[in-house]
N, C-alpha and C positions, 0 to 999 in steps of 0.2 A: 174667642176674642183675640184680636191682634191690634197693636196700636195703628191708628190711621196715619199718623205722621211721626217721623223721627226728627230729632234736632239736626239742623244743618251744621256741618263743620265749617268754621270760617277759614278763609284762605291761608291765614298765617298760623293756623293751628299746629301745635307741636305735639307729637306723640312718639315717645321713645319705644318703638316696638322691637327694634333690633335687640337681640340677645335677651328678650323677655321670656324666661322659662315658663312653660305652661303649668298652671296650678290645677290640681284635681281635687276631688273629695274622696276620702278614704273608703266610703261605701261602694265606690265604683269597682273596687277589687272583687266584690261579691256579686257583680252583675249590674244590670240597668233596668229601667222601667219601660214597659212597652208604650207605644203610641197611645194617645188619648187617656193616659193615666198621669198622676203626679206622685213623686216620692214624698211621703210624710214620715217624719221622725216619730218613732213609737214613744208614747207617754207611758211610763211604767208607774207602778204603785209607789216605788221609792221616790220618784220625782215629786209626786204629790205630797208625800210624807215630809220631804225636806222643806216644802213651802210653809210659810207662816199660817196660811189657810188655803182652802181650795179656791176661794174667791180671789185671793191675791196671787195664785200660781200664774207664772208667766208674765207678771207685771212689774214695771219699775216702781220704785218708791216715789211717792209724791214729792215734788220740788227737787227734781234731779236735773234741772236744766242749767247750762252755763249762762250766766247773765253778765255780759260786759258792762262796764261802768256807765256806758252811754244809755243803757236801758233803764227806764223808770219802771220799777217793779214793786208789786205788793207781795211777792213771794220771797220770804227770807231764805237764804241758803243754809238751812239748818239740818239738812239731811245727811251731812258728812260726805257728799259727793264733791270731788275735785276735778278740775278740768285744765287742759292746756290746748287752746283752740286758736284758729284764725277765723275771721268772720267778715261778712259784708252786710250792709244794711242801707236803707235810704232809697231803695228802688223797688220795683216789682220784679220778682224772680219766678221763673217758670221751670226751674230745674237746676241741677248741679251735677258735676262730675269730678272725680279724682281717682288717681291711682295710689293705692295705700300699701305701704310696706307691711308685711305680715310677720308677726313674732309670737312667741309664747312667753309672756311676762309671768313673773313669780306672783302668786297670790298668797298672802299671809293667812287670812282667815277664810273659812269656807263661805261665810256670809258676805264676802267682798267680791268685787269683780273688776276686771280691767277691759276696756273696750276702746276701739278706734273706729270712728264713724263720721259720716256727714249728717247734718241736721237740716231739714227744710222746715222753716218755722213761719207760722202765721198768727196774727192776733197780738193782743197785749201779753205781757208776761204775768198775767193774772190767772184766774181760774178757768179762762176760756182758751188757753193756749192750744194751738194745733201744731202737731209735729209729726214728720215722717223721718225715720232714721234708718240707716243701713251701714254695715261695715263688718268688722270681726270682733269677737269677744272671747274672753276666758271667764267662765262663771260656774264655779263648782256647785253653787246652790241650785242653779237652774238646770244644769246638765248632768251633775253627779261625777264630773271629772274635770281635769285641767286642760282639755284639748282646746285649741284655737278653732272657733267655729264661725261660719257665715251667719249673719242674723239681720233681721229687719225689726222695726218697732213702729207703732203709730199710736197717737192719742189725739182726741179732739177736746179734751177738758183738763189739760195739765196733769195727766197721769192719775186722775181721780177714779173715774168709773169706766172710762172707755179705753180700748186699745190693749195691745199685748205684744209680746215677742212672736215673731215667725207666724206659725199657723195655730197658735194656742187659743185663739178665739175667732169668731167670725169677723170678717173685715177684709184683710188682704186676700186676693184671689190669685192663686198660682196657676200658671199655664205651662211651665216648663216640666218636661219629664226627665230632665238630665241633672238638674241642680236641686239639692234638698236644703230647705231652710233649717238652720240649726245643725247642719252636718259639719264634720271636721274638715278643715282645709289642710292640704298637704301639697308640696313640702313647705317648711318654714325657714325663715332667715336665720343664719348663724352669725354670732358676734365675731366680726373680723373675717367672715367667710362669705358663702353664697348668699345673695339677697333675692327675695321673692316678693312680688306684690300682686295685688288684685285691683282691677278697674271696676268702679261702680258708677253708673249713670242713673239718675232719677229725673224724669221729666214729665211735664203735663201735656197730654195730648190736646192740641188746640181744638180739635173737632169734638171729641167725646167728653173732654174735661177730666178724664181719669189720670191719676199719677202712676206712671209705669217705672219699672226698674229693670235695668240690664246689667248683667254680670259679665265682665270681659267684653270681647268684641262680638261674641256669638250667641249669648244666652239671654233672651228676654224672659225674665222669671215670672212676671205677673204684674198686677196692678192693684192700687187702692182706689175703689170707686169714689167719685167726687162727693157723693151724698154722705160719706162718713164724716165730712168736715164742714166747718162754717167758713172760716177765713180762707182756708186753702181751696175752697171751691173756686175762688178767683185767682189768687196768686200767693206767693210767699213774700214776706217782708224782710226776712233775714235768712242767710245761709251760714252754717258753721261747719268747719272741718277740724277734727282733732281727737284728743283722747279724754277719757273719763274713767275715774276709779272711785270705789267706795272706800272711805277712810273711817273705820269703826272705832279708832282710837282706843284700842284695848289697853286697859290700865293707864290711861292718860297719855300714852305715847302714840305718835303718828304711825300709821301703818307702813310696813315695808313692801306693800303690794306695788309692783312696778307698773309704769305706764309706757306704752310703746315697747321699746326694747329693754326698758328698765335703766336706760342711760340718758344723760342730759343731751340737749340738741347740739351743743358745741363740739361733741365728739364726731359729728359728721357722718358721712356715708359709710355704711358697713357696720356702724356701731350704734348710731342713733336712728330712731324710726322716722320715716318721712311720709308726707303726702306730696305727690308731684302732679303736674299738669292739672292744677286746680282750675276749674272753669264753672261758669254759670250759663243757664239758658235764658236768653232775653225774650222780650215780648214779640219778636219776629221769629221765634223758634230757632234762633242761632246759638250755637255753643260759642262762647267767647271768654277771653280773660276777664276776671273781675277787676273793678276799679277800687282803689282805696281800701285795701285789705287791712283790717285791724287785727290785733292779737290780744288775748286775755288769758290770765291764769290767776287763781286765788293766792297761791303761795309758790313763787318762782324758785324758792330754795328746795322745794319738794318735787315739783314738776314744772317744766318750763317750755317755752315755744319761741322759735325764731323763724321769720319768713324771709323769702328771697325770690329772685327772678333771674332766669338765664335762658339762653336760646334752646337748650336741650330739654329742660324740664318745665319751661314756662313759669307760672307762679307755683311756688312750693313752700312747704314748711318742714322743719325738723322739730320734733316735740318729744316730751316724755321725761322720765326721771325715775329714780329708785324709791321715791317716798322717803322714809326715815333715813337720815344721815346726820353728820355733825351739824350741818346748817339747818336741819329740819327735824328737831328732836321729837 
């Protein structure tokens, strides 16, 4: 399978390709996969033993979705997940794109994670939520190390019984033989030094109805068949871009797990993490700048988000933070 249609770039589209260093995956040092095969990260016995159960392996905890205040929800945010995001709502969306700054944030506890991703959401924020997610994450529990890794996620029932990360259950269909889901990304950004980012585009093929994902400008990774979903069979009702961490509040203290670079947005380029060239795919299958971008964070003293717009980066956000600090005990 290949997508029947790609989103059209609008005439005023901005993409800072100049000086964009290429990002590889570490496994490429050991070779590549032949045509008509796909790379699959090996699941080891230790991976399963770290999981709370075989059934829960490769799954997010229930109720880990960021809910802006405009959203009427019957899902309380009791899971200890914290977010700093930008979002759009109030329209029908057929995809989203962003270029995401790549870091290796500190993780305090092995049962915590830090990720930066885009969310494509459909349905109410109740038990029937549909979500497609893609970005980078550091998750010692899932992978057994602190490497920064490319990942995808999907669910059609608010993380209850359906969906998983990467290829850890049936659902997502990979077609690329070059990029592995869950594989380490390299190189990573340095605080005050070189900056690296990855571009991710997710869009709905208007002919077949499947949701496709592209990594960078060259790699179509695969698709989520439309039959996996209820609401997303038609379109998405909200798009989100930003960071998420697990705060397990060990001994009553906020975690010191970092989001993004582990620094607050006001530190700016080279120090704070960013999403740039934030775009949505509209009903005409055009990539365009989103209108009326909102921001949301549960505790801005722990993790914060700031949005902006300029000619070079289009719509962008700086986001993240260190977690526990004097303002966030």
